[in-house]
N, CA, C and O atoms as a DFTB+ gen file, in Angstrom:
560 C
 N C O
     1  1      37.007     -29.870       1.458
     2  2      36.746     -28.921       2.524
     3  2      35.278     -28.509       2.468
     4  3      34.780     -28.127       1.409
     5  1      34.604     -28.581       3.570
     6  2      33.185     -28.252       3.648
     7  2      33.010     -26.739       3.714
     8  3      33.802     -26.023       4.327
     9  1      31.955     -26.284       3.066
    10  2      31.635     -24.875       3.090
    11  2      30.986     -24.543       4.428
    12  3      29.981     -25.151       4.797
    13  1      31.543     -23.599       5.144
    14  2      31.017     -23.185       6.436
    15  2      30.640     -21.714       6.335
    16  3      31.440     -20.875       5.921
    17  1      29.410     -21.425       6.720
    18  2      28.975     -20.037       6.700
    19  2      28.583     -19.613       8.104
    20  3      28.591     -20.402       9.049
    21  1      28.248     -18.369       8.201
    22  2      27.787     -17.824       9.479
    23  2      26.532     -18.547       9.948
    24  3      26.264     -18.612      11.148
    25  1      25.756     -19.095       9.002
    26  2      24.471     -19.696       9.313
    27  2      24.514     -21.210       9.413
    28  3      23.471     -21.827       9.629
    29  1      25.671     -21.833       9.264
    30  2      25.732     -23.292       9.224
    31  2      25.284     -23.940      10.531
    32  3      24.859     -25.095      10.524
    33  1      25.367     -23.235      11.637
    34  2      24.964     -23.785      12.937
    35  2      23.493     -23.505      13.266
    36  3      22.980     -23.999      14.270
    37  1      22.818     -22.722      12.434
    38  2      21.452     -22.304      12.729
    39  2      20.441     -23.249      12.103
    40  3      20.702     -23.865      11.070
    41  1      19.291     -23.354      12.738
    42  2      18.146     -24.078      12.194
    43  2      17.688     -23.362      10.922
    44  3      17.861     -22.149      10.804
    45  1      17.108     -24.096       9.971
    46  2      16.695     -23.479       8.707
    47  2      15.661     -22.379       8.910
    48  3      15.661     -21.396       8.170
    49  1      14.782     -22.523       9.893
    50  2      13.797     -21.478      10.161
    51  2      14.453     -20.246      10.775
    52  3      14.038     -19.120      10.501
    53  1      15.476     -20.453      11.605
    54  2      16.200     -19.326      12.187
    55  2      16.835     -18.480      11.096
    56  3      16.818     -17.251      11.163
    57  1      17.396     -19.143      10.090
    58  2      18.054     -18.446       8.992
    59  2      17.029     -17.624       8.209
    60  3      17.313     -16.493       7.813
    61  1      15.857     -18.179       7.988
    62  2      14.809     -17.466       7.249
    63  2      14.363     -16.241       8.049
    64  3      14.247     -15.149       7.494
    65  1      14.113     -16.419       9.350
    66  2      13.697     -15.281      10.170
    67  2      14.768     -14.196      10.205
    68  3      14.457     -13.007      10.144
    69  1      16.023     -14.606      10.303
    70  2      17.113     -13.629      10.331
    71  2      17.179     -12.869       9.010
    72  3      17.390     -11.657       8.993
    73  1      16.997     -13.586       7.911
    74  2      17.030     -12.936       6.601
    75  2      15.871     -11.956       6.444
    76  3      16.032     -10.883       5.862
    77  1      14.710     -12.327       6.962
    78  2      13.528     -11.476       6.837
    79  2      13.541     -10.294       7.804
    80  3      12.749      -9.363       7.655
    81  1      14.420     -10.324       8.776
    82  2      14.455      -9.272       9.792
    83  2      14.891      -7.917       9.226
    84  3      14.586      -6.875       9.807
    85  1      15.588      -7.929       8.115
    86  2      16.116      -6.687       7.550
    87  2      15.145      -6.102       6.522
    88  3      14.735      -6.814       5.606
    89  1      14.768      -4.834       6.647
    90  2      13.814      -4.239       5.702
    91  2      14.346      -4.173       4.267
    92  3      13.563      -4.269       3.322
    93  1      15.649      -4.011       4.088
    94  2      16.219      -3.981       2.740
    95  2      16.067      -5.332       2.064
    96  3      15.748      -5.402       0.877
    97  1      16.293      -6.407       2.813
    98  2      16.132      -7.743       2.226
    99  2      14.669      -8.016       1.905
   100  3      14.363      -8.658       0.900
   101  1      13.764      -7.533       2.752
   102  2      12.339      -7.693       2.444
   103  2      11.973      -6.919       1.185
   104  3      11.160      -7.385       0.387
   105  1      12.566      -5.739       0.999
   106  2      12.322      -4.951      -0.213
   107  2      12.840      -5.691      -1.444
   108  3      12.192      -5.684      -2.491
   109  1      13.998      -6.325      -1.325
   110  2      14.533      -7.116      -2.438
   111  2      13.605      -8.284      -2.759
   112  3      13.366      -8.589      -3.928
   113  1      13.085      -8.934      -1.727
   114  2      12.144     -10.032      -1.944
   115  2      10.859      -9.533      -2.601
   116  3      10.290     -10.214      -3.453
   117  1      10.405      -8.353      -2.207
   118  2       9.213      -7.777      -2.835
   119  2       9.446      -7.566      -4.329
   120  3       8.569      -7.846      -5.147
   121  1      10.620      -7.076      -4.675
   122  2      10.936      -6.872      -6.089
   123  2      11.007      -8.203      -6.831
   124  3      10.545      -8.303      -7.968
   125  1      11.573      -9.208      -6.210
   126  2      11.661     -10.517      -6.858
   127  2      10.297     -11.196      -6.921
   128  3      10.076     -12.066      -7.763
   129  1       9.391     -10.807      -6.045
   130  2       8.026     -11.332      -6.113
   131  2       7.352     -10.887      -7.410
   132  3       6.526     -11.611      -7.967
   133  1       7.711      -9.690      -7.889
   134  2       7.157      -9.181      -9.146
   135  2       7.765      -9.881     -10.358
   136  3       7.209      -9.825     -11.455
   137  1       8.895     -10.535     -10.161
   138  2       9.531     -11.260     -11.257
   139  2      11.038     -11.340     -11.067
   140  3      11.621     -10.585     -10.288
   141  1      11.652     -12.256     -11.782
   142  2      13.108     -12.436     -11.689
   143  2      13.818     -11.143     -12.096
   144  3      13.319     -10.375     -12.919
   145  1      14.984     -10.922     -11.506
   146  2      15.754      -9.717     -11.810
   147  2      17.236     -10.036     -11.726
   148  3      17.668     -10.866     -10.926
   149  1      17.995      -9.368     -12.559
   150  2      19.447      -9.526     -12.489
   151  2      19.959      -8.729     -11.294
   152  3      19.260      -7.868     -10.759
   153  1      21.166      -9.024     -10.895
   154  2      21.768      -8.277      -9.792
   155  2      21.906      -6.814     -10.168
   156  3      21.708      -5.938      -9.326
   157  1      22.242      -6.536     -11.422
   158  2      22.353      -5.150     -11.892
   159  2      21.027      -4.412     -11.797
   160  3      20.996      -3.238     -11.428
   161  1      19.928      -5.090     -12.127
   162  2      18.606      -4.466     -12.023
   163  2      18.252      -4.169     -10.569
   164  3      17.657      -3.135     -10.264
   165  1      18.620      -5.078      -9.687
   166  2      18.348      -4.852      -8.260
   167  2      19.204      -3.713      -7.717
   168  3      18.749      -2.942      -6.872
   169  1      20.437      -3.605      -8.196
   170  2      21.304      -2.493      -7.780
   171  2      20.731      -1.162      -8.267
   172  3      20.747      -0.169      -7.539
   173  1      20.222      -1.149      -9.509
   174  2      19.631       0.079     -10.053
   175  2      18.382       0.475      -9.282
   176  3      18.085       1.663      -9.155
   177  1      17.648      -0.503      -8.766
   178  2      16.433      -0.218      -7.995
   179  2      16.757       0.307      -6.602
   180  3      15.891       0.879      -5.939
   181  1      17.989       0.118      -6.155
   182  2      18.417       0.574      -4.823
   183  2      19.671       1.440      -4.940
   184  3      20.755       1.013      -4.543
   185  1      19.534       2.644      -5.477
   186  2      20.719       3.499      -5.650
   187  2      21.324       3.970      -4.327
   188  3      22.457       4.452      -4.297
   189  1      20.575       3.830      -3.241
   190  2      21.095       4.239      -1.927
   191  2      22.150       3.274      -1.413
   192  3      22.851       3.577      -0.447
   193  1      22.273       2.100      -2.057
   194  2      23.253       1.096      -1.627
   195  2      24.285       0.880      -2.717
   196  3      24.027       1.088      -3.902
   197  1      25.459       0.459      -2.279
   198  2      26.496       0.091      -3.254
   199  2      26.165      -1.280      -3.837
   200  3      25.333      -2.007      -3.294
   201  1      26.808      -1.622      -4.924
   202  2      26.622      -2.941      -5.522
   203  2      27.009      -4.022      -4.520
   204  3      26.363      -5.067      -4.441
   205  1      28.069      -3.764      -3.757
   206  2      28.514      -4.744      -2.754
   207  2      27.471      -4.923      -1.656
   208  3      27.274      -6.033      -1.162
   209  1      26.806      -3.844      -1.276
   210  2      25.749      -3.936      -0.268
   211  2      24.590      -4.784      -0.758
   212  3      24.087      -5.635      -0.025
   213  1      24.159      -4.554      -2.006
   214  2      23.073      -5.350      -2.584
   215  2      23.494      -6.805      -2.662
   216  3      22.720      -7.697      -2.315
   217  1      24.717      -7.051      -3.113
   218  2      25.196      -8.428      -3.245
   219  2      25.290      -9.115      -1.886
   220  3      25.048     -10.317      -1.782
   221  1      25.636      -8.365      -0.852
   222  2      25.704      -8.950       0.493
   223  2      24.308      -9.369       0.961
   224  3      24.137     -10.444       1.534
   225  1      23.317      -8.515       0.712
   226  2      21.941      -8.877       1.069
   227  2      21.467     -10.082       0.253
   228  3      20.792     -10.962       0.787
   229  1      21.810     -10.127      -1.014
   230  2      21.435     -11.265      -1.850
   231  2      22.106     -12.548      -1.358
   232  3      21.517     -13.626      -1.440
   233  1      23.325     -12.436      -0.852
   234  2      24.019     -13.608      -0.307
   235  2      23.263     -14.158       0.905
   236  3      23.091     -15.369       1.038
   237  1      22.817     -13.270       1.779
   238  2      22.055     -13.693       2.960
   239  2      20.760     -14.371       2.528
   240  3      20.392     -15.414       3.069
   241  1      20.071     -13.781       1.556
   242  2      18.831     -14.371       1.056
   243  2      19.087     -15.729       0.403
   244  3      18.278     -16.647       0.535
   245  1      20.201     -15.850      -0.294
   246  2      20.555     -17.120      -0.942
   247  2      20.878     -18.183       0.102
   248  3      20.460     -19.333      -0.040
   249  1      21.610     -17.819       1.139
   250  2      21.951     -18.778       2.193
   251  2      20.710     -19.219       2.968
   252  3      20.672     -20.324       3.508
   253  1      19.698     -18.354       3.021
   254  2      18.433     -18.717       3.669
   255  2      17.527     -19.475       2.706
   256  3      16.416     -19.861       3.071
   257  1      17.989     -19.687       1.492
   258  2      17.251     -20.399       0.447
   259  2      16.002     -19.637       0.012
   260  3      15.068     -20.232      -0.525
   261  1      15.984     -18.322       0.241
   262  2      14.845     -17.507      -0.155
   263  2      14.930     -17.055      -1.611
   264  3      13.932     -16.637      -2.198
   265  1      16.127     -17.142      -2.185
   266  2      16.269     -16.868      -3.609
   267  2      17.081     -17.983      -4.249
   268  3      17.885     -18.652      -3.600
   269  1      16.849     -18.156      -5.523
   270  2      17.607     -19.108      -6.335
   271  2      18.340     -18.278      -7.378
   272  3      17.746     -17.414      -8.022
   273  1      19.618     -18.539      -7.539
   274  2      20.428     -17.770      -8.466
   275  2      20.702     -18.617      -9.705
   276  3      21.165     -19.754      -9.620
   277  1      20.405     -18.033     -10.841
   278  2      20.686     -18.666     -12.133
   279  2      21.792     -17.850     -12.788
   280  3      21.715     -16.623     -12.865
   281  1      22.804     -18.534     -13.250
   282  2      23.912     -17.821     -13.892
   283  2      23.816     -17.990     -15.406
   284  3      23.661     -19.095     -15.927
   285  1      23.914     -16.859     -16.084
   286  2      23.959     -16.857     -17.544
   287  2      25.195     -16.062     -17.934
   288  3      25.144     -14.842     -18.085
   289  1      26.317     -16.777     -18.097
   290  2      27.591     -16.104     -18.335
   291  2      28.003     -15.366     -17.077
   292  3      28.124     -15.963     -16.007
   293  1      28.220     -14.060     -17.209
   294  2      28.597     -13.259     -16.044
   295  2      27.382     -12.654     -15.347
   296  3      27.523     -11.964     -14.338
   297  1      26.209     -12.906     -15.874
   298  2      24.981     -12.334     -15.319
   299  2      24.365     -13.281     -14.308
   300  3      24.267     -14.486     -14.536
   301  1      23.954     -12.715     -13.194
   302  2      23.223     -13.476     -12.168
   303  2      21.760     -13.084     -12.242
   304  3      21.415     -11.909     -12.116
   305  1      20.910     -14.064     -12.446
   306  2      19.470     -13.820     -12.458
   307  2      18.910     -14.395     -11.164
   308  3      19.048     -15.585     -10.879
   309  1      18.288     -13.538     -10.403
   310  2      17.783     -13.907      -9.078
   311  2      16.283     -14.179      -9.160
   312  3      15.528     -13.392      -9.732
   313  1      15.864     -15.300      -8.582
   314  2      14.460     -15.705      -8.557
   315  2      14.033     -15.898      -7.106
   316  3      14.809     -16.386      -6.284
   317  1      12.816     -15.520      -6.798
   318  2      12.246     -15.752      -5.474
   319  2      11.959     -17.239      -5.308
   320  3      11.435     -17.881      -6.218
   321  1      12.301     -17.781      -4.152
   322  2      11.944     -19.155      -3.796
   323  2      10.937     -19.062      -2.646
   324  3      11.339     -18.829      -1.506
   325  1       9.642     -19.239      -2.914
   326  2       8.634     -19.061      -1.871
   327  2       8.509     -20.241      -0.908
   328  3       7.790     -20.141       0.086
   329  1       9.186     -21.349      -1.177
   330  2       9.021     -22.549      -0.352
   331  2       9.416     -22.317       1.112
   332  3       8.643     -22.687       1.996
   333  1      10.578     -21.723       1.413
   334  2      10.903     -21.501       2.832
   335  2       9.908     -20.585       3.543
   336  3       9.638     -20.762       4.731
   337  1       9.370     -19.616       2.825
   338  2       8.363     -18.732       3.430
   339  2       7.102     -19.514       3.770
   340  3       6.507     -19.322       4.831
   341  1       6.708     -20.383       2.874
   342  2       5.519     -21.213       3.121
   343  2       5.759     -22.164       4.293
   344  3       4.856     -22.400       5.096
   345  1       6.965     -22.707       4.392
   346  2       7.277     -23.606       5.507
   347  2       7.215     -22.872       6.838
   348  3       6.683     -23.399       7.815
   349  1       7.751     -21.665       6.881
   350  2       7.702     -20.862       8.108
   351  2       6.250     -20.526       8.439
   352  3       5.840     -20.579       9.598
   353  1       5.486     -20.183       7.422
   354  2       4.072     -19.885       7.639
   355  2       3.350     -21.106       8.204
   356  3       2.604     -20.995       9.177
   357  1       3.573     -22.272       7.593
   358  2       2.890     -23.500       8.037
   359  2       3.315     -23.891       9.451
   360  3       2.499     -24.376      10.234
   361  1       4.572     -23.684       9.773
   362  2       5.091     -24.105      11.080
   363  2       4.767     -23.109      12.191
   364  3       4.429     -23.514      13.303
   365  1       4.866     -21.814      11.903
   366  2       4.769     -20.815      12.965
   367  2       3.535     -19.932      12.876
   368  3       2.812     -19.782      13.861
   369  1       3.288     -19.356      11.734
   370  2       2.257     -18.329      11.635
   371  2       0.851     -18.923      11.704
   372  3       0.041     -18.500      12.530
   373  1       0.561     -19.881      10.861
   374  2      -0.799     -20.428      10.801
   375  2      -1.261     -20.993      12.135
   376  3      -2.344     -20.620      12.588
   377  1      -0.498     -21.880      12.799
   378  2      -1.014     -22.439      14.059
   379  2      -1.218     -21.392      15.152
   380  3      -2.135     -21.506      15.965
   381  1      -0.376     -20.391      15.169
   382  2      -0.476     -19.372      16.211
   383  2      -1.605     -18.401      15.917
   384  3      -2.308     -17.981      16.835
   385  1      -1.792     -18.040      14.664
   386  2      -2.757     -17.007      14.307
   387  2      -4.160     -17.536      14.059
   388  3      -5.131     -16.809      14.271
   389  1      -4.294     -18.769      13.621
   390  2      -5.611     -19.245      13.215
   391  2      -6.621     -19.335      14.353
   392  3      -7.743     -18.853      14.199
   393  1      -6.273     -19.925      15.472
   394  2      -7.242     -20.105      16.555
   395  2      -7.762     -18.764      17.079
   396  3      -8.977     -18.572      17.134
   397  1      -6.891     -17.834      17.465
   398  2      -7.426     -16.548      17.933
   399  2      -8.173     -15.798      16.834
   400  3      -9.183     -15.147      17.103
   401  1      -7.689     -15.884      15.612
   402  2      -8.362     -15.189      14.517
   403  2      -9.739     -15.787      14.278
   404  3     -10.703     -15.055      14.052
   405  1      -9.839     -17.111      14.327
   406  2     -11.143     -17.757      14.165
   407  2     -12.112     -17.325      15.264
   408  3     -13.286     -17.068      14.997
   409  1     -11.616     -17.249      16.498
   410  2     -12.462     -16.822      17.607
   411  2     -12.911     -15.372      17.434
   412  3     -14.064     -15.041      17.708
   413  1     -12.001     -14.507      16.979
   414  2     -12.362     -13.105      16.768
   415  2     -13.352     -12.953      15.616
   416  3     -14.262     -12.127      15.686
   417  1     -13.181     -13.745      14.555
   418  2     -14.134     -13.694      13.443
   419  2     -15.515     -14.172      13.886
   420  3     -16.523     -13.601      13.472
   421  1     -15.576     -15.206      14.718
   422  2     -16.861     -15.687      15.228
   423  2     -17.511     -14.630      16.116
   424  3     -18.722     -14.420      16.040
   425  1     -16.728     -13.968      16.948
   426  2     -17.248     -12.898      17.800
   427  2     -17.771     -11.743      16.954
   428  3     -18.828     -11.183      17.246
   429  1     -17.037     -11.390      15.914
   430  2     -17.461     -10.323      15.008
   431  2     -18.788     -10.686      14.344
   432  3     -19.701      -9.862      14.277
   433  1     -18.890     -11.923      13.853
   434  2     -20.126     -12.369      13.198
   435  2     -21.299     -12.332      14.176
   436  3     -22.396     -11.918      13.803
   437  1     -21.083     -12.755      15.412
   438  2     -22.148     -12.736      16.415
   439  2     -22.563     -11.301      16.736
   440  3     -23.755     -11.025      16.873
   441  1     -21.616     -10.398      16.856
   442  2     -21.929      -9.001      17.153
   443  2     -22.684      -8.362      15.993
   444  3     -23.627      -7.600      16.209
   445  1     -22.272      -8.672      14.753
   446  2     -22.968      -8.115      13.602
   447  2     -24.381      -8.679      13.491
   448  3     -25.310      -7.950      13.145
   449  1     -24.554      -9.966      13.780
   450  2     -25.891     -10.569      13.746
   451  2     -26.772      -9.932      14.817
   452  3     -27.946      -9.662      14.566
   453  1     -26.231      -9.695      15.986
   454  2     -26.983      -9.067      17.082
   455  2     -27.381      -7.652      16.705
   456  3     -28.481      -7.205      17.027
   457  1     -26.482      -6.944      16.019
   458  2     -26.781      -5.565      15.625
   459  2     -27.877      -5.514      14.571
   460  3     -28.606      -4.526      14.496
   461  1     -28.009      -6.543      13.764
   462  2     -29.044      -6.580      12.724
   463  2     -30.420      -6.931      13.276
   464  3     -31.425      -6.619      12.637
   465  1     -30.499      -7.565      14.435
   466  2     -31.798      -7.954      14.984
   467  2     -32.420      -6.783      15.728
   468  3     -31.720      -5.952      16.306
   469  1     -33.731      -6.732      15.704
   470  2     -34.455      -5.672      16.410
   471  2     -34.800      -6.203      17.789
   472  3     -35.408      -7.265      17.921
   473  1     -34.419      -5.480      18.788
   474  2     -34.694      -5.863      20.167
   475  2     -35.947      -5.124      20.620
   476  3     -35.947      -3.898      20.724
   477  1     -37.005      -5.866      20.886
   478  2     -38.276      -5.279      21.296
   479  2     -38.103      -4.482      22.581
   480  3     -38.710      -3.423      22.745
   481  1     -37.294      -4.977      23.473
   482  2     -37.087      -4.271      24.740
   483  2     -36.523      -2.885      24.500
   484  3     -36.895      -1.943      25.201
   485  1     -35.620      -2.733      23.512
   486  2     -35.043      -1.424      23.233
   487  2     -36.101      -0.452      22.738
   488  3     -36.061       0.721      23.111
   489  1     -37.050      -0.892      21.909
   490  2     -38.069       0.015      21.381
   491  2     -39.028       0.441      22.491
   492  3     -39.456       1.595      22.508
   493  1     -39.384      -0.468      23.431
   494  2     -40.256      -0.096      24.546
   495  2     -39.558       0.914      25.449
   496  3     -40.163       1.884      25.905
   497  1     -38.288       0.669      25.696
   498  2     -37.523       1.563      26.554
   499  2     -37.465       2.962      25.938
   500  3     -37.531       3.959      26.657
   501  1     -37.344       3.037      24.637
   502  2     -37.270       4.314      23.958
   503  2     -38.591       5.057      24.069
   504  3     -38.608       6.268      24.292
   505  1     -39.708       4.331      23.914
   506  2     -41.012       4.972      24.022
   507  2     -41.256       5.491      25.438
   508  3     -41.756       6.603      25.610
   509  1     -40.913       4.708      26.438
   510  2     -41.131       5.114      27.827
   511  2     -40.247       6.284      28.214
   512  3     -40.665       7.144      28.988
   513  1     -39.052       6.329      27.697
   514  2     -38.113       7.359      28.106
   515  2     -38.431       8.710      27.481
   516  3     -37.914       9.732      27.934
   517  1     -39.285       8.735      26.432
   518  2     -39.585       9.985      25.750
   519  2     -40.433      10.878      26.657
   520  3     -41.482      10.443      27.130
   521  1     -40.013      12.082      26.903
   522  2     -40.800      12.972      27.773
   523  2     -42.064      13.427      27.055
   524  3     -42.068      13.639      25.843
   525  1     -43.133      13.571      27.828
   526  2     -44.417      14.018      27.263
   527  2     -44.393      15.531      27.121
   528  3     -43.806      16.249      27.931
   529  1     -45.035      15.976      26.089
   530  2     -45.144      17.424      25.900
   531  2     -46.456      17.901      26.534
   532  3     -47.285      17.086      26.939
   533  1     -46.637      19.187      26.616
   534  2     -47.813      19.768      27.265
   535  2     -49.091      19.437      26.512
   536  3     -50.147      19.327      27.134
   537  1     -49.035      19.278      25.230
   538  2     -50.249      19.026      24.442
   539  2     -50.593      17.559      24.365
   540  3     -51.706      17.224      23.962
   541  1     -49.699      16.676      24.730
   542  2     -49.959      15.240      24.663
   543  2     -50.903      14.846      25.776
   544  3     -50.791      15.353      26.892
   545  1     -51.829      13.951      25.491
   546  2     -52.717      13.398      26.497
   547  2     -53.949      14.260      26.777
   548  3     -54.833      13.814      27.508
   549  1     -54.044      15.451      26.240
   550  2     -55.218      16.306      26.433
   551  2     -56.195      16.088      25.280
   552  3     -55.803      15.906      24.127
   553  1     -57.447      16.113      25.624
   554  2     -58.435      15.988      24.553
   555  2     -58.843      17.372      24.080
   556  3     -58.843      18.338      24.842
   557  1     -59.183      17.440      22.825
   558  2     -59.506      18.733      22.245
   559  2     -60.939      19.129      22.393
   560  3     -61.333      20.205      21.941
């Protein structure tokens, strides 16, 4: 009998995006980014949730292949799997963000370079615009 889950019909990227959509799951991933943790340690880090709630979030992350579970007896050690995140980044984020970001960085560099240059026209305009005082232009 084949294992069928809620996500079996979804594309692998869809599953990753769905898993990342929840702030609690992102918090769990942040903790696993700092290092592997047992399920008990993750439950202790989230006292606002029941053990079953934490385990349900871990199941979603596991089905999205975002974590790898190592079993040591009755203990589950959860490890972050960064590969699906990198694949999503390579497929979706980088191509969409790089071109506009590159254009904005070039515009920023041009504006900063322009701000560093002295414009002779601006200094002449400043001198001409200065109002003369009563003592200016008179000989003593």
